[in-house]
N, C-alpha and C positions, 0 to 999 in steps of 0.2 A: 588860855590865850584867848585874846581878843581876834576877832575875824578882820585884820585891816587890809587882807586881799581876797577877796571873793571871787567866784568863777564868773567868769564874762568882764571883769575889768581889764582896760589897757594898762599895762605895765612898761615900764623901761628897765633893761639889765644894768646893773651899776658895777658889777665886775665879771672877769672871767673872758673867756674866748667871744662871747656875744656881747660884750659890753656896748653901750649905747643903743642897740637894736630894740626897737619896740614891737608888741605883739600882745595878744588878746589870751587871756588866760583859759584855758580849756577844762583844765580839773584842778581841785585843791585837795591836797593827800594831807589831812588834819594830824594823822597819826606820827607822821614822820617830817611835820612842817615842811611841806615840799608842793611845788605848784607846776604843772606841765602847761607851757606857753607855746602858742603855734607859730611854727616855724625857728624857733629858738633851741639851742641844745640838741641838734639832729645828729643821730648815730646810726650808720648803716647795721643791718640785722641780716645777715645770711639764714635763709631760710630754705628747708628742704620741702619739695613737693609735698603735698598733703590733701586728704578729699576738701578742706577747706580752702586751700591753695595750692590749685593744680599747677600752677606755674613753678612755683620757687622762686628763686635768685636772690637779690640784693634789694632789700627795701630800707626806704629813710624812716625811721622811729624817732619822735619826738621823745625825750627822755626826761625825768623830773630835775627840775633846778630847786635848793633849797630857797625858801621864801624872805629870807634877808638878803639875797642877791638881786631881787627885783623891788622897784618901787612903784607905786601907782601913779599913772599921769596926772597930772594938774589939769581940769578942764579949763582952766583960766589962762594959765600961762602955758601948757602944754609940755612941761617939764617935769620930773620926777617930784615926787613932793612926800614929806614924812604924813602921817596920818594920825590926827586924835579925833577925840569923840565928845559929843555934846548933845544935850536934848533939846528937840524941838518944840515949837508950840503946844503939841498936841502931846509930849510926854514921851515920845519915841526917840530912842539913841540913834543917833546919824553920824556917819562917818565925814570927818571935815577935812579938808586940804590946809596947809599952812596959809594959802593964800585967804582963807575963810570961806573958800566955794564949798558948799557939800558936794562929796562925790556920789555921784550917780549909782543907785542901787540896781545890778543888772536884774534881778528876780523882778524888783518893783517895775522896772521900765518895761518887761517882757508882759507883765501882767497887763499895765496899762493898754499898751499895744494891743492885746489880746482882746480887751474890752471895748477899744475905741477905735 
């Protein structure tokens, strides 16, 4: 399966209890086709005190969503969009939104920020 959603992408939830909310993808679980999105699908986790967490108590934990429940946000329109793939002038495969705008690659943006 092609990587339509990558870590660092801004996505919008298209169905479920968090429908319409947007957030940043913190982790992609490729084996089960799931993503974890910041502030979306939050569950309460009851934990006992342990050496790692001495307080214990009820914690909020972001749970995985299936990848088909989220869409990347189009940088041009700000709405959810489907993703297609095209090759650029250098022969590299890039993700393209339906508006024709190339979706930013989080890894490339992080690398460019570190260099400059």
